[in-house]
C-alpha positions as CSV (number, residue, x, y, z in Angstrom):
1,M,33.2,101.5,217.2
2,S,36.6,101.4,215.5
3,K,37.6,104.7,213.7
4,L,40.1,103.0,211.5
5,P,37.8,102.2,208.5
6,F,38.2,105.9,207.7
7,L,41.8,105.4,206.8
8,S,42.4,105.5,203.0
9,F,43.8,102.5,201.3
10,I,46.6,104.2,199.3
11,G,48.4,101.1,198.2
12,V,45.8,100.1,195.6
13,I,46.9,100.0,192.0
14,L,44.3,99.6,189.3
15,I,44.3,100.5,185.6
16,N,42.0,103.4,186.1
17,G,44.0,104.7,189.0
18,C,47.6,103.5,188.7
19,A,50.1,104.5,191.3
20,I,52.7,105.1,188.6
21,D,55.2,107.9,188.9
22,S,53.9,111.1,187.5
23,E,57.2,111.7,185.8
24,K,56.8,108.5,183.8
25,V,53.3,109.2,182.8
26,Q,54.2,112.7,181.5
27,S,57.5,111.7,179.9
28,P,58.3,112.8,176.4
29,G,56.8,110.7,173.7
30,S,54.0,109.4,175.9
31,L,50.4,109.5,174.8
32,S,49.3,111.5,177.8
33,H,49.9,115.0,176.3
34,E,49.0,114.0,172.8
35,K,46.0,111.9,174.0
36,A,44.3,114.9,175.5
37,E,44.0,116.5,172.0
38,A,44.0,113.4,169.8
39,V,42.0,110.9,171.7
40,E,40.0,112.3,174.6
41,N,38.8,115.5,173.0
42,P,40.4,115.7,169.6
43,V,38.2,118.4,168.2
44,G,38.4,120.7,171.2
45,D,41.9,122.0,170.3
46,V,41.1,121.9,166.6
47,E,38.1,124.2,167.2
48,A,40.3,126.6,169.2
49,T,42.8,126.6,166.3
50,S,40.1,127.5,163.8
51,T,38.7,130.2,166.0
52,K,42.1,131.9,166.1
53,S,42.7,131.3,162.3
54,E,45.9,129.4,163.2
55,L,45.5,126.4,160.9
56,L,48.5,124.1,160.5
57,K,50.8,125.7,158.1
58,L,53.0,124.3,155.4
59,P,56.5,123.7,156.8
60,A,59.6,125.4,155.7
61,L,58.0,127.5,153.0
62,E,60.1,130.5,152.0
63,S,58.3,133.8,152.0
64,K,58.9,134.2,148.2
65,T,57.6,130.7,147.4
66,A,54.2,130.8,145.8
67,I,51.7,128.4,147.2
68,D,49.9,126.2,144.7
69,P,46.4,127.6,144.1
70,D,44.9,124.1,144.7
71,V,46.7,123.9,148.1
72,M,45.5,127.4,149.0
73,Y,42.0,126.4,148.1
74,L,42.1,123.3,150.2
75,L,43.5,125.3,153.2
76,L,40.7,127.8,152.9
77,A,38.1,124.9,152.5
78,A,39.4,123.2,155.6
79,D,39.3,126.5,157.6
80,I,35.7,127.2,156.6
81,A,34.6,123.6,157.3
82,M,36.2,123.8,160.8
83,Q,34.5,127.1,161.5
84,R,31.1,125.6,160.5
85,Q,31.9,122.4,162.4
86,Q,31.6,120.3,159.2
87,Y,34.2,117.9,160.3
88,S,33.8,115.3,157.6
89,L,34.5,118.0,154.9
90,A,37.4,119.3,156.9
91,Y,38.7,115.7,157.1
92,E,38.6,115.3,153.4
93,A,40.4,118.6,152.9
94,Y,43.2,117.7,155.3
95,M,43.6,114.2,153.7
96,E,43.9,115.8,150.3
97,L,46.4,118.4,151.6
98,S,48.5,115.5,153.1
99,K,48.6,113.8,149.8
100,R,49.6,116.9,147.9
101,V,52.1,118.5,150.3
102,H,53.3,115.3,152.1
103,D,53.3,117.1,155.5
104,P,52.5,114.7,158.3
105,K,50.8,117.5,160.3
106,F,47.9,117.4,157.9
107,A,47.5,113.7,158.3
108,E,47.6,114.2,162.1
109,Q,44.8,116.7,161.9
110,A,42.8,114.4,159.7
111,A,43.3,111.6,162.2
112,K,42.0,113.8,165.0
113,L,38.9,114.7,163.0
114,A,38.3,111.0,162.1
115,L,38.4,110.1,165.8
116,Q,36.0,113.0,166.6
117,I,33.4,111.8,164.0
118,K,34.0,108.2,165.1
119,D,34.6,106.8,161.7
120,S,37.0,103.9,162.1
121,R,37.7,103.6,158.3
122,K,38.7,107.2,158.0
123,T,40.8,107.0,161.2
124,N,42.7,104.0,159.9
125,D,43.3,105.8,156.5
126,A,44.5,109.0,158.2
127,V,46.7,107.2,160.7
128,S,48.2,105.0,158.0
129,M,49.1,108.1,155.9
130,W,50.5,109.7,159.0
131,I,52.8,106.7,159.7
132,N,53.8,106.5,156.1
133,Q,54.9,110.1,156.2
134,E,56.4,110.0,159.7
135,P,57.3,106.4,160.5
136,K,59.0,107.2,163.8
137,N,56.1,109.3,165.3
138,V,55.2,107.5,168.5
139,T,51.8,109.1,168.8
140,A,50.8,108.0,165.4
141,R,51.8,104.4,166.3
142,K,49.8,104.6,169.5
143,L,46.7,105.8,167.6
144,A,47.2,103.0,165.1
145,A,47.4,100.5,168.0
146,L,44.4,102.1,169.6
147,T,42.2,101.9,166.5
148,A,43.3,98.3,165.9
149,L,42.5,97.3,169.4
150,R,39.1,99.1,169.3
151,G,38.4,97.3,166.0
152,H,39.5,93.9,167.4
153,D,42.1,93.6,164.6
154,K,44.6,91.6,166.6
155,N,47.3,91.3,163.8
156,I,47.5,95.0,163.2
157,A,47.4,95.7,166.9
158,I,50.3,93.4,167.5
159,K,52.2,95.0,164.6
160,Q,51.8,98.5,166.0
161,L,52.5,97.5,169.6
162,N,55.7,95.8,168.4
163,A,56.7,98.9,166.5
164,L,56.1,101.0,169.7
165,L,58.3,98.5,171.6
166,T,61.0,98.9,169.0
167,A,60.8,102.7,168.8
168,E,60.7,103.4,172.5
169,P,61.4,100.4,174.7
170,D,62.0,102.5,177.8
171,N,58.6,104.2,177.5
172,F,56.7,101.0,176.4
173,E,55.2,100.6,179.9
174,N,53.5,104.0,179.9
175,A,52.3,103.4,176.3
176,L,50.6,100.2,177.3
177,L,49.1,101.7,180.5
178,E,47.7,104.7,178.6
179,L,46.1,102.5,175.9
180,S,44.7,100.1,178.5
181,S,43.3,103.0,180.5
182,I,41.4,104.3,177.5
183,L,40.1,100.9,176.3
184,Q,39.2,99.4,179.7
185,K,36.5,102.0,179.9
186,E,35.1,100.4,176.8
187,G,35.2,96.8,178.2
188,K,38.0,95.6,175.9
189,E,40.3,94.3,178.7
190,K,40.1,90.7,177.5
191,F,41.0,91.6,173.9
192,I,44.0,93.8,175.0
193,Y,45.1,90.9,177.3
194,D,45.0,88.4,174.4
195,A,46.8,90.8,172.1
196,L,49.6,91.2,174.6
197,E,49.8,87.5,175.1
198,S,50.4,87.1,171.4
199,L,52.9,89.9,171.5
200,S,54.8,88.3,174.3
201,T,55.4,85.2,172.1
202,K,56.8,87.4,169.2
203,T,59.3,89.5,171.2
204,S,62.2,88.8,173.5
205,S,62.5,92.3,174.9
206,N,60.4,94.0,177.6
207,K,58.4,90.9,178.4
208,A,58.2,92.0,182.0
209,V,56.3,95.1,181.0
210,I,53.9,93.1,179.0
211,Y,53.3,90.7,181.9
212,F,52.9,93.5,184.3
213,V,50.2,95.2,182.3
214,Q,48.5,91.9,181.8
215,S,48.4,91.5,185.6
216,L,46.6,94.9,185.9
217,L,44.1,93.9,183.1
218,S,43.5,90.6,185.0
219,M,42.7,92.5,188.2
220,Q,40.3,94.7,186.2
221,M,38.6,91.6,184.9
222,K,38.5,90.3,188.5
223,N,40.7,87.3,187.7
224,N,43.1,87.5,190.6
225,A,44.6,84.1,190.0
226,Q,45.6,85.1,186.5
227,A,46.9,88.4,187.9
228,E,49.0,86.6,190.5
229,N,50.5,84.3,187.7
230,K,51.4,87.3,185.6
231,V,53.0,89.2,188.5
232,K,55.1,86.1,189.2
233,Q,56.2,86.1,185.6
234,T,57.1,89.8,185.8
235,L,59.1,89.4,189.0
236,Q,61.0,86.4,187.6
237,I,62.4,88.8,185.0
238,Q,62.7,92.0,187.2
239,P,62.6,90.8,190.9
240,D,63.1,94.3,192.4
241,W,60.6,96.2,190.2
242,E,58.4,98.1,192.8
243,H,55.1,98.3,190.9
244,P,54.7,94.5,190.5
245,L,55.9,94.0,194.1
246,L,53.1,96.2,195.3
247,I,50.5,94.4,193.0
248,Q,51.6,91.1,194.5
249,A,51.1,92.4,198.0
250,Q,47.8,93.9,197.1
251,L,46.6,90.6,195.7
252,A,47.5,88.9,198.9
253,F,45.7,91.6,200.9
254,M,42.5,91.1,198.8
255,A,42.8,87.4,199.5
256,N,43.0,88.2,203.3
257,D,46.3,86.5,203.4
258,F,47.7,89.1,205.8
259,N,50.7,87.0,206.9
260,R,51.9,86.9,203.3
261,V,51.3,90.6,202.8
262,K,53.5,91.3,205.9
263,S,56.2,89.0,204.6
264,L,56.2,90.5,201.1
265,L,56.1,94.1,202.2
266,T,58.6,93.8,205.1
267,A,61.1,92.5,202.5
268,A,60.1,95.1,200.0
269,V,60.5,98.0,202.5
270,L,64.0,96.8,203.3
271,K,64.9,97.0,199.6
272,H,63.0,100.2,199.0
273,P,62.9,102.1,202.3
274,N,61.4,105.3,200.8
275,N,58.5,103.6,198.9
276,V,55.4,105.2,200.4
277,P,52.8,102.8,199.0
278,F,54.7,99.9,200.5
279,K,54.6,101.4,203.9
280,K,51.0,102.5,203.7
281,L,49.8,99.0,202.6
282,L,51.9,97.4,205.3
283,A,50.4,99.8,207.9
284,Q,46.8,98.9,206.7
285,T,47.7,95.2,207.0
286,L,49.0,95.7,210.5
287,I,45.8,97.5,211.4
288,K,43.8,94.6,210.0
289,T,45.7,92.2,212.3
290,S,45.4,94.6,215.3
291,D,49.1,95.2,215.4
292,Y,48.5,98.9,216.2
293,E,51.9,99.6,217.7
294,S,53.7,98.5,214.6
295,A,51.3,100.4,212.4
296,A,51.9,103.6,214.5
297,G,55.6,103.2,214.0
298,L,55.2,103.0,210.2
299,Y,53.0,106.2,210.2
300,E,55.6,108.0,212.3
301,S,58.2,107.0,209.7
302,L,55.9,108.3,206.9
303,I,55.5,111.6,208.8
304,N,59.3,111.9,209.1
305,Q,59.6,111.2,205.4
306,N,56.9,113.7,204.4
307,P,55.9,116.1,207.3
308,K,53.4,118.0,205.2
309,E,51.1,115.0,204.4
310,G,48.1,115.4,206.8
311,D,46.6,112.0,206.0
312,N,49.4,110.4,207.9
313,Y,48.8,112.5,211.0
314,I,45.1,111.6,210.9
315,A,45.9,107.9,210.6
316,L,48.4,108.1,213.5
317,A,45.8,109.9,215.6
318,L,43.1,107.2,214.9
319,I,45.6,104.4,215.8
320,N,46.3,106.2,219.1
321,L,42.5,106.1,219.7
322,E,42.5,102.4,219.1
323,L,45.3,102.1,221.7
324,N,43.3,104.2,224.1
325,K,45.9,106.9,224.0
326,D,43.3,109.6,223.6
327,E,45.6,112.4,224.8
328,N,48.2,111.6,222.2
329,A,45.5,111.6,219.5
330,Q,44.2,114.9,220.7
331,T,47.6,116.5,220.7
332,I,48.1,115.4,217.0
333,L,44.7,116.5,215.9
334,K,44.9,119.9,217.7
335,T,48.1,120.7,215.9
336,L,46.6,119.6,212.6
337,S,43.5,121.7,213.2
338,E,45.6,124.8,213.0
339,Q,46.2,124.1,209.3
340,S,43.3,125.2,207.0
341,Q,43.7,122.1,204.7
342,W,43.2,119.7,207.6
343,E,41.1,121.7,210.0
344,S,37.8,120.1,209.2
345,A,39.1,116.5,209.5
346,A,40.9,117.2,212.7
347,N,37.8,118.9,214.3
348,F,35.7,115.9,213.2
349,Y,37.8,113.4,215.0
350,L,38.4,115.7,218.0
351,G,34.6,115.8,218.2
352,E,34.4,112.1,218.2
353,I,36.9,112.0,221.1
354,E,34.7,114.4,223.1
355,E,31.7,112.3,222.3
356,K,33.6,109.2,223.5
357,H,34.2,111.0,226.9
358,N,30.5,112.1,227.1
359,N,31.4,115.8,226.6
360,S,28.4,116.4,224.4
361,A,28.4,120.2,224.3
362,A,32.1,120.3,223.4
363,A,31.6,117.6,220.7
364,V,28.7,119.5,219.1
365,V,30.9,122.7,219.0
366,L,33.7,120.8,217.2
367,F,31.3,119.0,214.8
368,D,29.8,122.3,213.9
369,K,33.2,123.5,212.7
370,V,33.5,120.8,210.1
371,T,33.0,122.2,206.6
372,D,34.7,119.5,204.6
373,Q,32.3,118.2,202.0
374,Q,33.0,114.5,202.7
375,L,32.7,114.9,206.5
376,S,30.2,117.7,207.1
377,L,27.1,115.6,206.7
378,E,28.4,112.9,209.1
379,A,29.4,115.6,211.5
380,A,25.9,117.2,211.3
381,I,24.3,113.8,212.0
382,S,26.6,113.2,214.9
383,S,25.6,116.6,216.4
384,I,21.9,115.8,216.0
385,N,22.3,112.4,217.7
386,L,24.0,114.1,220.7
387,L,21.3,116.7,220.9
388,V,18.7,114.0,220.9
389,K,20.4,112.3,223.9
390,E,20.3,115.7,225.6
391,R,16.6,115.9,224.7
392,Q,17.1,119.3,223.0
393,F,14.4,118.5,220.5
394,E,13.8,122.0,219.3
395,Q,17.4,122.3,218.1
396,V,17.1,118.9,216.5
397,D,14.0,120.0,214.5
398,S,15.7,123.2,213.4
399,R,18.9,121.3,212.3
400,L,17.0,118.7,210.4
401,S,15.1,121.3,208.5
402,V,18.5,122.9,207.5
403,L,19.9,119.6,206.5
404,L,16.9,118.8,204.3
405,Q,17.4,122.0,202.4
406,K,21.2,121.5,202.1
407,Y,21.0,117.7,201.2
408,P,17.7,117.1,199.4
409,Q,19.0,113.8,198.1
410,Q,19.1,112.6,201.7
411,K,15.4,113.2,202.2
412,L,14.6,109.7,203.2
413,R,17.3,109.5,205.8
414,F,16.2,112.8,207.4
415,V,12.5,111.8,207.4
416,L,13.3,108.6,209.2
417,M,15.3,110.6,211.8
418,Q,12.4,113.0,212.2
419,A,10.0,110.1,212.7
420,S,12.3,108.5,215.3
421,L,12.5,111.9,217.0
422,Y,8.7,112.1,217.2
423,S,8.5,108.6,218.6
424,Q,11.0,109.4,221.3
425,Q,8.8,112.3,222.3
426,N,5.8,110.0,222.4
427,Q,4.3,111.7,219.4
428,Q,3.5,108.4,217.7
429,E,0.6,109.8,215.7
430,K,2.8,112.6,214.3
431,S,5.5,110.0,213.4
432,F,2.9,107.8,211.7
433,N,1.5,110.6,209.6
434,L,5.0,111.7,208.5
435,L,5.9,108.2,207.4
436,S,2.6,107.8,205.7
437,E,3.2,110.9,203.7
438,M,6.6,109.6,202.7
439,L,5.1,106.3,201.5
440,V,2.9,108.3,199.0
441,E,6.1,109.6,197.5
442,F,8.1,106.3,197.9
443,P,5.5,103.5,198.2
444,D,8.0,100.6,198.2
445,E,10.7,102.1,200.4
446,K,11.6,99.3,202.8
447,D,13.0,101.4,205.7
448,V,9.9,103.6,205.7
449,L,7.5,100.6,205.6
450,Y,9.4,98.9,208.5
451,T,9.5,102.0,210.6
452,R,5.8,102.8,210.1
453,A,5.0,99.2,211.0
454,L,6.8,99.6,214.4
455,V,5.0,102.9,215.0
456,A,1.7,101.3,214.0
457,E,2.2,98.7,216.7
458,H,2.5,101.4,219.4
459,L,-0.8,102.9,218.0
460,G,-2.6,99.6,218.0
461,K,-2.9,99.7,214.2
462,L,-2.1,96.1,213.8
463,E,-3.6,95.8,210.3
464,V,-1.1,98.4,209.1
465,L,1.7,96.7,210.8
466,E,0.9,93.4,209.1
467,T,0.3,95.0,205.7
468,D,3.6,96.9,205.8
469,L,5.7,93.9,206.9
470,K,4.1,91.6,204.4
471,K,4.8,94.1,201.6
472,I,8.5,94.1,202.6
473,I,8.6,90.3,202.7
474,A,6.9,90.0,199.3
475,K,9.7,92.1,197.7
476,Y,12.5,91.0,200.0
477,P,11.7,87.4,201.1
478,D,14.9,87.1,203.1
479,D,14.5,90.3,205.1
480,V,15.2,89.0,208.5
481,D,14.0,92.0,210.4
482,A,10.6,92.0,208.7
483,L,10.3,88.2,209.1
484,N,11.1,88.4,212.8
485,A,8.9,91.4,213.5
486,L,5.9,89.8,211.8
487,G,6.4,86.4,213.2
488,Y,6.8,87.7,216.8
489,K,3.7,89.9,216.6
490,L,1.6,87.0,215.3
491,L,2.4,85.1,218.5
492,D,0.0,87.4,220.3
493,D,-2.8,85.4,218.6
494,S,-3.0,81.7,219.5
495,R,-4.9,81.0,216.3
496,R,-1.9,82.2,214.2
497,Y,1.0,80.2,215.8
498,R,1.6,78.1,212.7
499,E,1.7,81.2,210.5
500,A,4.2,82.8,212.9
501,E,6.3,79.6,212.9
502,K,6.6,79.9,209.1
503,Y,8.2,83.4,209.4
504,L,10.3,82.7,212.4
505,Q,11.7,79.4,211.1
506,H,12.8,81.3,208.0
507,A,14.4,84.0,210.1
508,I,16.3,81.6,212.4
509,K,17.7,79.8,209.3
510,L,19.0,83.1,208.0
511,R,20.5,84.3,211.3
512,P,20.8,81.4,213.7
513,S,23.1,83.2,216.2
514,E,21.4,86.6,216.5
515,P,20.0,87.1,220.0
516,A,16.8,88.9,218.9
517,I,15.9,86.1,216.4
518,M,16.8,83.4,219.0
519,D,14.6,85.1,221.5
520,S,11.6,85.2,219.1
521,Y,12.1,81.6,218.0
522,G,12.4,80.5,221.7
523,W,9.2,82.4,222.5
524,L,7.5,80.6,219.7
525,L,8.7,77.2,221.0
526,F,7.3,78.1,224.4
527,K,4.0,79.2,223.0
528,I,3.5,75.8,221.2
529,G,4.5,73.9,224.4
530,K,8.1,72.9,223.6
531,Y,9.6,74.1,226.9
532,P,13.0,72.4,226.9
533,Q,13.8,73.6,223.4
534,A,12.5,77.1,224.2
535,L,14.7,77.2,227.3
536,N,17.8,76.4,225.3
537,Y,17.2,79.2,222.8
538,L,16.3,81.7,225.4
539,Q,19.3,80.9,227.6
540,S,21.6,81.2,224.6
541,A,20.0,84.5,223.6
542,Y,20.3,85.9,227.1
543,E,24.0,84.9,227.3
544,K,24.6,86.9,224.1
545,Q,22.5,89.9,225.0
546,N,21.5,90.9,228.5
547,S,18.2,92.6,227.6
548,G,15.1,93.0,229.7
549,E,12.8,91.5,227.1
550,I,14.9,88.3,226.7
551,A,15.2,88.0,230.5
552,A,11.5,88.3,230.9
553,H,10.9,85.6,228.4
554,L,13.5,83.4,230.1
555,C,11.9,84.0,233.5
556,E,8.5,83.0,232.3
557,V,9.7,79.8,230.7
558,L,11.6,78.8,233.9
559,W,8.6,79.7,236.0
560,S,6.3,77.6,233.8
561,M,8.7,74.7,234.2
562,G,8.5,74.9,238.0
563,R,12.0,76.3,238.3
564,K,10.8,79.4,240.2
565,D,14.0,80.1,242.2
566,E,16.0,80.2,239.0
567,A,13.4,82.5,237.4
568,Q,13.6,84.8,240.5
569,L,17.4,84.9,240.2
570,V,17.4,85.8,236.5
571,F,14.7,88.5,237.2
572,D,16.7,90.1,240.1
573,N,19.9,90.2,238.0
574,A,18.1,91.7,235.0
575,L,16.2,94.2,237.1
576,N,19.5,95.5,238.5
577,V,20.6,96.2,234.9
578,S,17.3,97.6,233.6
579,P,15.2,98.7,236.6
580,E,12.5,100.3,234.5
581,D,12.2,97.8,231.7
582,V,8.5,97.3,230.8
583,D,8.8,93.6,230.0
584,L,10.4,92.9,233.4
585,M,7.6,95.0,235.1
586,D,5.0,93.0,233.2
587,F,6.5,89.7,234.4
588,K,6.6,91.0,237.9
589,Q,3.0,92.0,237.9
590,R,1.8,88.7,236.5
591,F,4.0,86.3,238.5
592,L,5.7,87.9,241.5
593,K,2.8,89.6,243.2
């Protein structure tokens, strides 16, 4: 199995996770600092202020200047209201203070409180007063745009966005991204997109930024064709802008147009040789197209560029595994395992290498060293699977008990593993009882029903088998495994061939090329006397999967058609592969005595 799906896809840019430079996001005048106190949790800092009795003070008051008694009263009233968490009263006090003193800080505080109490009218009033008293305040403009966009007031939103564009053209991109990031969580992407479309017709500056943000919004709305169009418009204005170039490549990647991705990113890397997202997305594309050597070269370049980033070493090691350069991969991972940050990941993949080389004991030791939250469960499961192969069932029981306590949310998975373990030890009754207990707690759990049906067959509890499989099919009518299992079992009773045909015809329509389904359907055709058609299905199934069961069916059909030499040849070949297969032994006993 390829290890490469574990590689992270770093090149993705979406609104809720933009790969935008951190310097830009935190630049002066951006909403990111102000937003934390004024948008995301406006009252949190206000509460802290009131606790410390550090309410906003009148600016530039001389020590000898007497404060108007009404103003002092309002300050005290606001302070008391904040301490009592009476935010509506505090809002009114700050609004009145703003009118009397004409200090924009009071209007700002009122705006924060209006956002906290989620009163759109009060928010608009406070923000309007704030802007009137401090027209060049960018945060006030952003809040005005935010409330207008939230309220679907397109004209006001366009006015405020235009004011932002005029006030800070160089920071307009971040302002749009921040507003979009907040509002996309509320499902307002379409309205923001339309407002920006209107804005683009009213301004001649910074259109590239508008189009770029529209492309991100389009991706969020899963309209990739629209996103592609907006990216093209962006790059027509700023052809070397890195973020839209990456979005363009990402859209091609999502469309599985890997040749185009390679073309776009190869050109982009030449222009921007230090751009990490370009290289990582190009490497992912090369992996998708099995060009592992070129992908390895890119990761080596990334390691030279940033020797401390462990993800690149992991990726390079996994590529080496795909190239069957296991020693190279081990060298990289062993070096990485000496760093505490990467020790778990390195040991996990080193364990997989030992497992690949059938060094089960060494693999288990390495898997047991994995403590990383994301990999520890998978490592524990891998250890258990290896111990099952070694038939160390007591250890497996003990480990499963520990896992069940550590990961209670994975109870179903562990119970199924335990049931399988009992079955492997020929403790079918124990397995059946465990699964039956689980069905009391989870009566409609498909995997438990299916597993119990298989165990019930071994125990001869055919009514349970039929009931469980029919329950699955009733809820999941296209469940191929249940359709196949039930249809195949019904072929044991000649009176139920037509019923079996109904299930198996449905299964073969859903998965016409799966060997197990082809085998069952071919066996059905044989049972109802359609030997040539049965032979075609069984021969095709056997070519796809050299299993003893399929071989036994094929042998029986050939024998029944008088082609005994061919049947003997198939049997001999299959027996060499699976000398203890029960189906082949059954055929031998019935036909080759």
